[in-house]
C-alpha positions in Angstrom: -41.1 -39.3 -14.2 -40.7 -38.5 -10.6 -38.2 -41.0 -9.6 -36.2 -39.9 -12.7 -36.5 -36.4 -11.5 -35.3 -37.4 -7.7 -32.2 -39.5 -9.5 -31.3 -36.4 -11.9 -27.9 -35.0 -11.4 -28.0 -31.6 -9.4 -27.5 -28.8 -11.6 -24.3 -27.0 -11.6 -24.1 -23.7 -9.7 -23.8 -21.1 -13.0 -20.7 -19.1 -12.9 -21.1 -15.4 -12.5 -18.6 -13.5 -14.9 -16.2 -11.0 -13.1 -17.4 -7.4 -13.7 -14.9 -4.9 -15.4 -13.5 -1.9 -14.1 -11.9 0.5 -16.8 -9.5 2.8 -16.7 -9.4 5.4 -19.3 -6.7 8.6 -18.5 -3.3 9.3 -19.2 0.6 7.9 -18.5 0.5 8.3 -14.9 -2.3 5.1 -15.0 -1.4 3.6 -18.5 0.6 0.2 -19.3 4.4 0.3 -20.1 6.2 -2.9 -21.6 9.4 -4.4 -20.3 11.6 -1.9 -22.2 10.1 0.9 -20.3 11.3 -1.0 -16.6 11.0 0.1 -14.3 8.0 2.7 -15.3 4.8 2.0 -14.7 1.2 3.4 -14.5 -0.9 2.7 -11.6 -3.4 0.9 -13.8 -1.1 -1.6 -14.1 -1.4 -2.6 -10.1 -4.7 -2.3 -9.6 -5.8 -5.9 -10.1 -3.4 -6.8 -7.9 -5.9 -5.1 -5.4 -8.9 -6.8 -6.6 -10.5 -10.7 -6.5 -10.1 -12.0 -10.2 -13.0 -13.9 -9.7 -15.0 -10.5 -9.0 -13.6 -7.9 -11.0 -11.4 -7.4 -14.3 -9.4 -4.8 -15.1 -9.5 -2.9 -18.6 -6.9 -0.7 -18.4 -7.5 1.6 -21.6 -5.3 4.8 -20.2 -3.0 6.2 -23.0 0.2 8.0 -23.0 -0.1 11.7 -23.6 -3.9 12.0 -23.9 -6.1 14.8 -22.7 -9.8 14.2 -22.3 -10.2 15.7 -25.5 -7.8 13.8 -27.4 -8.3 10.1 -25.7 -11.8 10.9 -27.7 -10.6 12.7 -30.6 -7.9 9.9 -31.2 -10.6 7.1 -31.2 -9.4 5.1 -27.7 -12.7 5.5 -26.3 -14.0 3.8 -29.1 -13.0 0.3 -27.9 -14.3 0.9 -24.2 -17.8 2.0 -25.6 -18.0 -1.2 -27.7 -17.2 -3.4 -24.7 -18.7 -1.6 -21.4 -21.4 -3.0 -20.0 -24.2 -2.7 -17.2 -22.5 -3.2 -13.7 -19.2 -2.3 -14.8 -17.2 0.7 -13.4 -15.5 3.1 -15.3 -12.6 4.8 -13.9 -11.9 8.4 -15.6 -8.3 10.2 -14.3 -7.2 13.1 -16.8 -6.0 16.6 -16.3 -2.1 16.2 -16.7 -2.2 16.8 -20.5 -5.6 19.0 -20.5 -3.1 21.7 -18.7 -1.0 22.0 -21.9 -2.0 25.3 -23.4 0.9 25.1 -25.8 -0.9 21.9 -27.6 -4.5 22.9 -29.3 -5.2 19.3 -29.6 -5.1 18.2 -26.1 -5.7 21.7 -24.2 -8.8 22.3 -22.5 -9.4 25.2 -20.2 -10.5 24.1 -16.8 -13.5 26.2 -16.4 -15.8 24.4 -19.1 -14.1 22.8 -21.8 -12.5 20.4 -19.4 -15.5 19.3 -17.0 -17.5 19.4 -20.8 -14.9 16.5 -22.1 -15.3 14.4 -19.2 -19.0 14.9 -18.8 -19.0 12.8 -22.2 -17.3 9.8 -20.6 -20.0 10.2 -17.3 -22.9 10.1 -19.9 -21.4 7.0 -22.1 -21.4 5.0 -18.7 -24.3 5.9 -17.8 -26.1 5.1 -21.2 -24.3 1.2 -20.9 -25.8 1.0 -17.3 -22.1 1.3 -15.7 -20.7 3.4 -12.8 -18.6 6.0 -13.8 -16.1 7.7 -11.0 -14.1 10.6 -11.8 -10.4 10.4 -10.6 -8.6 13.9 -10.0 -5.1 13.8 -11.2 -2.0 12.4 -9.5 0.2 14.9 -7.7 3.4 15.7 -8.9 6.2 15.0 -7.2 7.4 18.8 -6.7 8.9 20.1 -3.8 10.0 24.1 -2.9 13.1 24.1 -0.8 11.8 26.1 2.9 13.2 27.4 6.0 11.8 24.6 7.9 10.5 22.0 5.3 10.1 21.3 2.1 6.5 22.3 0.4 4.6 20.5 -2.0 3.3 22.7 -5.0 0.1 21.9 -6.3 1.1 22.0 -10.3 -2.7 21.3 -11.1 -4.0 24.6 -10.5 -7.8 24.8 -11.3 -8.6 21.3 -13.0 -8.9 19.4 -9.3 -11.5 21.8 -8.4 -12.9 21.2 -11.9 -13.7 17.7 -11.5 -15.0 17.9 -8.2 -17.4 20.4 -9.2 -18.5 18.2 -11.9 -19.2 15.3 -9.9 -21.0 17.1 -7.5 -23.1 18.7 -10.4 -23.8 15.4 -11.6 -23.9 13.3 -8.8 -20.6 11.2 -10.1 -18.7 9.2 -7.1 -15.4 11.0 -6.6 -11.8 9.5 -5.9 -9.6 12.7 -4.8 -6.5 11.5 -6.2 -5.2 14.8 -6.2 -5.6 15.4 -2.4 -4.8 11.8 -1.4 -1.5 11.9 -3.2 -0.5 15.3 -2.1 -0.8 14.3 1.5 0.5 10.8 0.6 4.1 13.0 -0.5 4.1 15.5 1.9 4.4 12.5 4.4 7.2 10.8 2.4 8.8 14.5 2.0 11.2 15.5 -1.1 14.1 12.9 -0.6 12.1 10.0 0.6 9.6 10.6 -2.1 12.2 10.1 -5.1 12.3 6.3 -5.2 8.4 5.8 -5.9 8.7 8.2 -9.0 11.1 7.5 -12.0 14.4 8.9 -10.4 16.9 6.0 -11.7 20.1 7.3 -11.9 21.2 4.5 -14.1 19.0 5.3 -16.6 19.4 8.9 -16.2 16.4 9.7 -15.3 14.5 12.2 -13.0 11.0 12.2 -13.8 8.7 14.0 -10.8 5.3 12.9 -12.9 5.7 9.1 -13.8 5.8 6.3 -11.4 7.9 3.0 -10.6 6.3 -0.1 -9.5 6.5 0.7 -6.2 4.8 4.0 -6.7 2.2 2.5 -9.1 1.5 0.0 -6.4 1.2 2.9 -3.5 -1.4 5.1 -6.0 -3.5 2.1 -6.9 -3.8 1.9 -3.4 -5.1 5.3 -2.7 -7.5 4.9 -5.7 -9.1 1.4 -4.3 -9.2 3.0 -1.1 -11.1 6.1 -2.5 -13.4 3.6 -4.1 -13.9 1.5 -1.1 -15.2 5.0 0.7 -17.6 5.4 -2.3 -19.0 1.5 -2.1 -18.1 -0.1 1.4 -19.7 -3.4 -0.7 -16.1 -3.8 -2.8 -14.5 -4.4 0.5 -15.0 -7.9 0.4 -14.0 -8.2 -3.2 -10.1 -6.2 -2.4 -7.6 -8.8 -1.7 -5.0 -6.9 0.2 -5.1 -4.1 3.0 -6.1 -0.4 1.7 -4.3 1.3 5.0 -2.4 3.4 2.8 -1.0 7.1 2.1 -1.4 9.6 5.1 -3.8 11.9 6.5 -3.7 15.8 5.4 -2.7 16.7 9.0 0.2 14.2 8.9 2.7 16.9 9.3 0.9 18.3 12.1 0.5 15.4 13.6 4.3 14.5 13.8 5.1 17.6 15.1 2.4 17.1 18.0 3.5 13.9 18.9 4.4 13.3 22.4 7.5 11.2 21.7 9.0 10.7 18.2 9.8 8.1 16.2 13.4 6.6 16.6 16.0 4.6 14.7 19.0 2.8 16.1 21.5 0.5 15.2 22.6 -2.5 17.8 26.3 -1.0 17.9 27.0 0.6 21.3 24.3 -1.5 22.7 25.7 -5.0 23.5 25.8 -5.8 27.2 27.1 -9.3 28.2 25.3 -11.1 30.9 24.9 -14.5 32.0 22.1 -16.5 31.3 18.7 -15.3 32.3 16.9 -17.2 34.8 19.7 -19.3 35.9 20.6 -20.2 32.7 24.0 -21.6 31.9 26.7 -19.7 29.8 27.1 -16.3 28.8 24.7 -14.3 26.5 25.1 -10.6 25.0 21.7 -8.7 25.2 20.9 -5.9 22.7 18.0 -3.8 24.5 16.6 -1.9 21.5 14.8 1.4 22.7 15.3 0.4 26.2 15.0 4.2 27.1 12.4 5.5 24.5 9.8 6.9 26.6 6.3 5.8 26.5 6.9 2.6 24.8 4.6 -0.4 26.2 7.0 -3.6 25.6 10.4 -4.7 25.7 12.1 -5.4 22.2 16.0 -6.9 22.1 18.1 -9.1 20.5 20.1 -11.9 22.5 22.9 -13.7 21.4 23.2 -17.3 23.3 26.9 -18.4 23.0 28.0 -22.1 23.2 26.6 -23.8 26.2 24.3 -20.8 26.9 20.5 -20.9 27.7 17.4 -19.1 29.3 17.1 -20.8 32.6 13.1 -22.0 33.3 10.8 -19.9 34.7 7.0 -19.2 34.6 5.1 -16.3 33.0 3.3 -13.7 33.9 3.1 -12.2 30.5 3.0 -13.3 26.9 6.1 -13.4 25.0 7.6 -14.1 21.5 11.3 -15.4 20.6 12.1 -15.6 16.8 15.3 -17.4 15.7 17.5 -15.3 13.6 20.1 -18.0 13.4 21.9 -20.7 15.0 20.1 -23.9 16.5 18.6 -24.5 20.2 15.6 -26.5 22.0 12.9 -25.0 23.3 11.4 -26.3 26.3 7.9 -25.3 27.1 5.2 -26.8 29.6 7.4 -30.3 29.6 7.5 -30.6 26.1 11.1 -29.9 24.5 11.3 -29.3 20.6 14.4 -28.6 18.1 14.9 -24.7 16.9 16.0 -23.0 14.2 15.8 -20.2 11.4 12.4 -18.8 11.1 10.7 -20.3 14.0 8.7 -18.3 16.2 7.8 -19.2 20.0 4.8 -17.7 21.8 4.7 -18.4 25.7 1.5 -17.6 27.3 0.8 -16.5 30.3 1.3 -19.3 33.4 3.5 -21.2 30.6 7.0 -22.1 31.9 9.8 -22.3 29.2 13.1 -22.5 28.7 15.7 -22.1 25.7 19.3 -23.5 25.0 21.6 -23.3 22.4 22.7 -26.1 20.7 25.1 -27.5 18.0 28.5 -25.3 17.0 27.0 -21.9 15.8 25.5 -18.8 18.3 21.7 -18.8 18.8 20.6 -15.4 18.0 17.1 -14.8 18.9 14.8 -11.7 18.8 12.3 -11.3 21.7 9.3 -9.0 22.4 6.8 -8.9 25.7 5.3 -6.0 27.3 6.1 -3.7 30.2 4.4 -4.1 33.6 1.6 -1.3 34.2 2.7 1.6 35.7 
C-alpha cells in the first residue's frame, strides 16, 4: 500500500472559481447592443480592468430604472438568486430617482432614496457578499463663465444621501459623483463631448450617456475607487487606474510655473551637416528647445541620402526611434540594420553612429537629458 501511495499521480491543483462582481444601476452603467453603438455603459468596460481568472462581471444595470423601480419590476430577483458569499455588489442609482414627475421611479432624497438603497445593502450582507455604494455619474452640464466654464452639480441632495447611508451603515463608498466631476472639470466643456453621446452623424448631443471611450474612463474611476477601499484588489487589476484628476486640477493648472505646450514642426526646420562628424546634410526639428524648465531634449532629425551621425562616445543615455526609412546603427563595435519601428537606447559610456541607407530619407525621433545646471 505504501509503494502504491508513493507512485500515485499527484492530485491536480484545485481550480478556484472566479468571484463575481454584480452591478445594479441605471443606463449610465447598463449594457447596450450593437444597434445602440457607440453608446455604452461603464459596466460594459469593467471586465477589461479585472483579471477574468479572479473576477467575472455580472452587469444587471437597466436603463431608466431607479432604486425603487429596479426592485418593483423584478430586476433584482436574478441578482438575489445568484449572489453568493465572497461576491461584490456595486450599487449605483440616482439619475432616475430624481424624476419627480414619475411616481413609479421617484424617491425623495432624505428618506425614500436611502431606504431603497438600504435594501440592496441588506441583501448583499444576507448573502455574505460585500455591498459597495456608488454615487451617480455626473452629467456633462457646463455653464459659460467669464473666465472658465463652470460644471454644474445636477444631482443635488442625492449623492450626499448615498454618502450618509454609507457612513451610517459602514458600507464601502465609491464617490463617482466627485471623481467624475473632477474628471469633467479637467476636460472642460468642448473636450469632454467626445466621451459622451455627442454624435453629429446620429444627430445626438446627449450629456448623460457615454461612448466607449467615456465608459472606459468611468470604469477606470470606479475601479480606482474600489481599489482604495480594498488595496488587495490591485493584484487582480490588469490595467492601470491612474485616471481622472484631483479636485484641485484647475487650481494646479493655474499655479503651474510653466504651462503645457503644443507645437507643430512648421517653421522649426534647421538644415545642418551630419552631427558629430557625420557625412551629408540633415534637417533637425528641435521641439520645445526654448521651453523653460524642461529636463530633456526632444527632436526629430531627417538624415537625407548619404547623411549620417558620426561616431561619438556618450556621457548620457539617449534614445533613437526610427519613424521611416532605413539605416545602419553602429554601437560598441557592432553594426545593425534598422528600419521603421526600431528603437535604440545608447547608454552612458557607449560609442554609437547612425547612417542613412537606401533611397528614402531616414527619419528618427531622439530624446536625451539636458546637462544639469
